[in-house]
C-alpha positions in Angstrom: 48.8 57.2 61.3 52.5 57.9 60.5 53.4 59.2 57.0 54.5 56.6 54.4 58.3 56.4 54.1 59.7 58.3 51.0 62.3 56.5 48.9 64.6 57.9 46.3 66.1 55.5 43.7 69.3 56.7 42.0 70.4 54.3 39.3 71.4 54.8 35.6 69.5 51.7 34.6 65.8 52.4 33.8 64.9 48.8 34.6 66.2 49.0 38.1 64.5 52.3 38.8 61.1 51.3 37.5 61.5 47.8 39.0 62.1 49.3 42.5 59.0 51.6 42.0 56.8 48.7 41.1 58.1 46.5 44.0 57.7 49.2 46.7 54.7 51.3 45.8 52.1 48.6 46.6 53.5 48.4 50.1 52.7 52.0 50.8 56.0 53.6 50.0 56.3 56.9 48.1 59.0 56.3 45.4 60.8 58.9 43.3 63.7 58.2 40.9 66.8 59.8 39.4 68.9 58.5 36.6 72.3 60.0 37.8 73.9 61.4 40.8 73.5 65.1 39.9 69.7 64.7 39.5 69.6 62.6 42.7 71.3 65.4 44.7 69.0 68.0 43.2 65.9 65.9 44.4 67.5 65.6 47.9 67.8 69.4 48.1 64.2 69.9 47.0 62.5 67.3 49.2 63.0 65.1 52.2 63.5 61.3 51.8 63.7 58.5 54.4 65.6 55.9 52.2 68.1 56.3 49.4 68.7 53.4 47.0 72.0 54.2 45.4 73.9 52.5 42.6 77.7 52.6 43.0 78.7 52.5 39.3 77.1 55.4 37.3 78.5 57.6 34.5 79.8 60.9 35.6 79.6 61.1 39.5 79.9 57.7 41.1 77.6 56.5 43.9 80.4 56.8 46.4 81.2 60.4 45.5 77.5 61.2 45.7 77.3 59.4 49.1 79.9 61.9 50.5 77.7 64.8 49.6 74.5 63.1 50.8 75.9 62.9 54.3 76.0 66.7 54.2 72.6 67.2 52.7 70.7 64.6 54.6 72.7 63.2 57.5 69.8 61.1 58.8 68.7 59.4 55.5 69.0 55.6 55.3 71.4 54.7 52.4 71.3 51.3 50.8 73.8 50.5 48.1 72.6 48.6 45.0 75.3 47.4 42.6 76.2 44.6 40.2 79.9 44.8 41.3 79.6 43.6 44.9 82.9 42.9 46.5 84.0 42.9 50.2 86.3 45.9 49.6 83.5 47.9 48.0 81.1 47.0 50.8 83.6 48.1 53.5 84.3 51.4 51.7 80.6 52.1 51.3 79.9 51.4 54.9 82.8 53.7 55.9 81.3 56.5 53.8 78.0 56.1 55.7 75.9 53.4 53.9 73.6 51.3 56.1 73.3 48.2 54.0 74.3 46.6 50.6 72.2 44.7 48.0 73.9 43.0 45.1 72.2 43.0 41.6 70.2 41.1 40.6 67.9 41.1 43.6 64.3 40.1 44.2 61.5 42.3 45.3 61.2 40.4 48.5 64.9 41.0 49.4 64.6 44.7 48.6 61.5 45.0 50.8 63.1 43.0 53.6 66.2 45.2 53.7 64.3 48.5 53.6 61.8 47.5 56.3 64.7 46.2 58.5 66.6 49.5 58.2 63.5 51.5 58.8 62.8 49.4 61.9 66.4 49.9 63.1 66.0 53.7 62.6 62.8 53.7 64.6 64.5 51.7 67.4 67.4 54.2 67.4 64.9 57.0 67.7 63.1 55.3 70.5 66.4 54.7 72.3 67.2 58.4 71.8 63.8 59.4 73.1 64.3 57.1 76.1 67.7 58.6 76.8 66.3 62.1 76.5 63.4 61.2 78.9 65.9 59.7 81.3 68.1 62.8 81.2 65.0 64.9 81.7 64.0 62.8 84.7 67.5 63.2 86.1 67.4 66.9 85.6 64.0 67.1 87.3 65.3 65.0 90.2 68.4 67.3 90.5 66.1 70.3 90.4 63.8 68.8 93.0 66.7 68.0 95.3 68.1 71.5 94.9 64.7 73.0 95.6 64.4 70.9 98.7 67.9 71.9 99.8 67.0 75.6 99.3 63.7 75.1 101.2 65.6 73.5 104.0 68.2 76.4 104.0 65.4 78.9 103.9 63.6 77.2 106.8 66.8 77.1 108.9 67.5 80.7 108.0 64.0 81.8 109.2 64.2 79.8 112.4 67.6 81.2 113.2 66.6 84.8 112.3 63.5 84.5 114.5 65.5 83.2 117.4 68.1 86.0 117.1 65.5 88.7 116.7 63.3 87.4 119.4 65.8 88.1 122.3 66.2 91.9 121.9 62.5 92.3 121.1 61.5 90.3 124.3 63.8 92.6 126.4 62.2 95.7 124.9 58.7 94.5 125.5 59.5 93.3 129.0 61.1 96.7 129.9 58.2 98.7 128.5 55.6 96.5 130.4 57.5 96.7 133.7 57.6 100.5 133.5 54.0 100.8 132.2 52.7 98.7 135.1 54.6 100.7 137.7 56.8 97.8 138.9 60.0 99.8 138.4 60.8 102.6 140.9 61.7 106.0 139.2 65.3 105.7 140.4 65.8 102.4 138.6 64.1 103.4 135.4 67.2 105.0 133.7 69.2 101.8 134.0 66.3 99.8 132.6 65.8 102.2 129.8 69.5 102.1 129.0 69.3 98.3 128.8 66.3 98.6 126.5 68.1 101.1 124.4 71.1 98.8 124.0 68.8 96.0 122.9 67.1 98.3 120.4 70.5 99.2 119.0 71.3 95.5 118.8 68.1 94.9 116.9 68.8 97.7 114.4 72.4 96.3 113.9 70.9 92.8 113.0 68.4 94.4 110.6 71.1 96.6 109.0 73.4 93.5 108.5 70.5 91.5 107.1 69.7 94.3 104.7 73.3 94.8 103.6 73.9 91.1 103.0 70.7 90.9 100.9 71.8 93.9 98.9 75.3 92.4 98.3 73.8 89.1 97.1 71.6 90.9 94.7 74.4 93.1 93.5 72.7 96.3 94.7 75.1 99.2 94.9 77.3 98.3 91.9 76.0 101.4 90.1 77.9 103.5 92.7 81.2 102.0 91.8 84.2 104.4 91.9 88.0 104.3 92.5 88.3 104.0 96.3 91.3 104.5 98.5 91.4 101.3 100.7 93.6 103.1 103.2 91.2 106.1 103.5 88.3 103.6 104.2 90.5 102.0 106.8 91.2 105.3 108.5 87.5 106.1 108.6 86.6 102.7 110.0 89.3 102.9 112.7 88.0 106.2 113.9 84.5 104.8 114.4 85.8 101.8 116.3 88.3 103.6 118.6 85.9 103.8 121.5 85.1 100.1 121.2 88.9 99.2 121.2 89.4 101.5 124.2 86.6 99.9 126.2 87.9 96.5 125.3 91.5 97.4 126.3 92.7 96.5 122.8 95.7 98.3 121.1 95.2 98.6 117.4 98.5 98.9 115.3 98.3 100.0 111.7 100.9 99.3 109.0 100.0 100.9 105.7 102.7 100.5 103.0 101.1 102.6 100.3 97.8 104.0 99.1 96.2 101.3 96.9 92.9 101.9 95.2 90.2 99.6 94.1 87.2 99.9 91.8 84.2 99.4 94.2 81.4 101.0 96.1 83.0 102.9 99.0 80.3 101.7 101.4 81.2 98.1 100.6 84.9 98.6 101.3 84.0 100.3 104.6 81.7 97.4 105.5 84.6 95.0 104.7 87.0 96.8 107.1 84.2 97.4 109.7 83.3 93.7 110.2 86.9 92.4 110.1 88.1 95.0 112.6 85.0 94.9 114.8 85.3 91.1 115.1 89.0 91.3 115.9 88.4 93.9 118.7 85.3 92.2 120.0 86.8 88.8 120.4 90.2 89.9 121.8 90.0 89.7 125.6 91.0 92.6 127.8 93.6 92.0 130.5 90.9 91.1 133.0 89.2 88.5 130.7 90.4 84.9 130.6 91.7 83.5 127.4 90.1 80.4 125.9 93.4 78.5 126.1 93.7 79.3 129.8 95.4 82.1 131.8 94.7 85.8 131.8 94.8 88.1 128.9 97.8 90.4 128.6 96.5 93.4 126.8 94.8 92.6 123.5 96.5 93.4 120.3 95.0 93.9 116.8 97.4 94.5 113.9 96.1 95.8 110.5 98.3 95.9 107.4 97.7 97.1 103.9 100.0 96.8 100.9 100.0 96.5 97.1 101.3 93.6 95.0 101.9 95.4 91.7 103.2 92.3 90.0 99.9 90.5 90.5 97.8 93.7 90.4 96.3 93.0 93.9 95.5 95.0 97.0 96.4 92.8 100.1 94.8 93.6 103.5 95.4 91.7 106.7 93.8 91.8 110.1 95.4 89.8 112.9 94.5 89.6 116.6 95.5 87.9 119.8 92.0 86.9 120.5 90.1 83.7 121.3 90.8 82.2 117.9 88.7 79.6 115.9 89.0 75.9 116.1 90.1 74.1 112.9 86.8 72.3 112.6 84.9 75.6 112.8 87.0 77.6 110.2 85.0 76.2 107.2 81.7 77.4 108.8 82.6 80.9 110.0 81.3 82.4 106.7 77.9 80.7 107.1 75.1 83.1 108.0 74.3 83.3 111.7 77.1 80.8 112.6 79.0 81.7 115.8 81.6 79.4 117.6 81.0 78.2 121.1 84.0 80.3 122.2 82.4 83.4 120.7 79.1 82.8 122.3 80.8 82.3 125.7 82.7 85.6 125.4 80.0 87.7 123.9 76.3 86.8 124.5 75.1 88.9 121.7 76.1 88.8 118.0 74.5 88.4 114.6 76.8 85.9 112.9 76.5 88.0 109.8 79.7 89.9 109.8 82.0 87.4 108.1 79.3 86.4 105.5 79.1 90.1 104.6 82.9 90.2 104.3 82.9 87.2 102.1 80.1 88.6 99.9 82.0 91.9 99.4 85.2 90.0 98.5 83.3 87.7 96.1 81.5 90.7 94.5 84.7 92.3 93.4 86.6 89.2 92.4 88.9 88.9 95.4 90.0 86.2 97.8 90.0 85.7 101.6 92.1 83.3 103.7 91.9 82.5 107.5 94.6 81.3 109.8 93.7 80.7 113.5 94.7 78.9 116.7 92.3 78.7 119.6 93.5 80.9 122.5 96.2 82.6 120.4 94.4 84.6 117.8 93.3 84.8 114.1 94.5 86.4 110.9 92.2 87.2 108.1 94.0 88.0 104.8 92.1 89.3 101.8 92.9 90.4 98.2 91.1 92.7 95.8 92.0 93.6 92.2 94.0 96.8 92.0 92.3 99.6 90.1 94.3 100.3 86.9 95.6 103.7 86.0 93.1 103.9 83.1 90.3 103.2 85.6 91.6 105.9 87.9 91.4 108.4 85.1 
C-alpha cells in the first residue's frame, strides 16, 4: 500500500486549521498545521509534505512571500491557496508563483477534499507520464545500443572474413611449397626458386601480421608512453633510406623538398610508420616506364615528390607525398582509409597488399590531433597532405 499523503495547513485562523484537520484526517490523510509562514517554513524544512494548504493574507510574511521560498524548499509539493480575498488578479499572481489551485473561503469539506484528491491524481498522472517517457527513452537507448552492437558484430565478422582471406593466400603457398619439396616432386635445381617464392610469401605474411599488430596498438593508444620531441625530417630521411631499393626496382625517382626541421611530440616509431606507408604506397603504385598507366599509354618514369614545411602561424607541421601513379577514383577516395580496402586498379597492378597502410596512417594522424587530405585523379597520380601539431619550445625543453 502507498503511504498516506501528508498535508500541511498554514493559516492564521485556528478555525481553518482545525477545520481542515477534521475534514481530511478521516480520509486517511496525515495533517499538520502552522499558524504563520515562519512556522510553516520550519515544518517544511523538518519533514516532507505532499500538499500545502496556504492562506494568502497572514500577519508578518504573506502567503505569496512564503510561496516563493517554498518553491526552493520543496519544488514538487502541491500548493493550494486558501483565502477569503479571492480575486482574478490574486489567482493569476498565485499561479505564476507556483500555486496549483485556488479555494475561496468559506469552503466546504467536500470541496476541499475534491480539490486535494484532484491535484494528487494529477501529480500521479504526471509521474506516470514521466515514468513512461523514461521507459520510452530507455527503450530507445537499448534499441540504439542493440543496433550499434549488431553493427559492430557485422564489422567484426567482415573483418575476420577479410583477414582470413588475406592470410590464407601466403599460408597456402608456403604449405604447397613445403609439400612439393617434401614429397620429392621438385627437382633439386628448381628448389631454390620455389624456396625463394615461399620466402617472399612468408615475408608477406609477416608484413600483414606486423601491420595488424601496429594498427591494434594505435587504436588502443599503446606507445604513447614513449612520446618525445621527434624531428619529422629525420624520420623522413630514415624511411627514404629503407625504401631506396624498392624505388630503384620500380624505376621511380623520389624528390625531397624539406624547407626546415620541424619537430612534433610523438612516438618516433609512429612518425616513421606514417612516412613508411605513405611513401611505400606512392612508390608501389607508381608504374615504371614499362608498365601501362590506368588511363592508357605507357609510363614515362615514375615520380614521387615529398615535401615538408612548418606553418608557424598555425603551429602545424605540413607534410605532402605526391606521385604520378595509378591514382584513385573519386568514388573510392572515401573508402581508402577502411581496413583491408584496395581499389580495383591497385589489385590489378599489385596482386599482393594488406590494405592496412592508409588505415595505419589515419590512426597515427588521429592519435596526435592532426589532419589528412587526399587529392587524386585516375591515371595521373595522388597527393596525400597531412598536418600535425608543432612541438612548442617549452615541449622541446
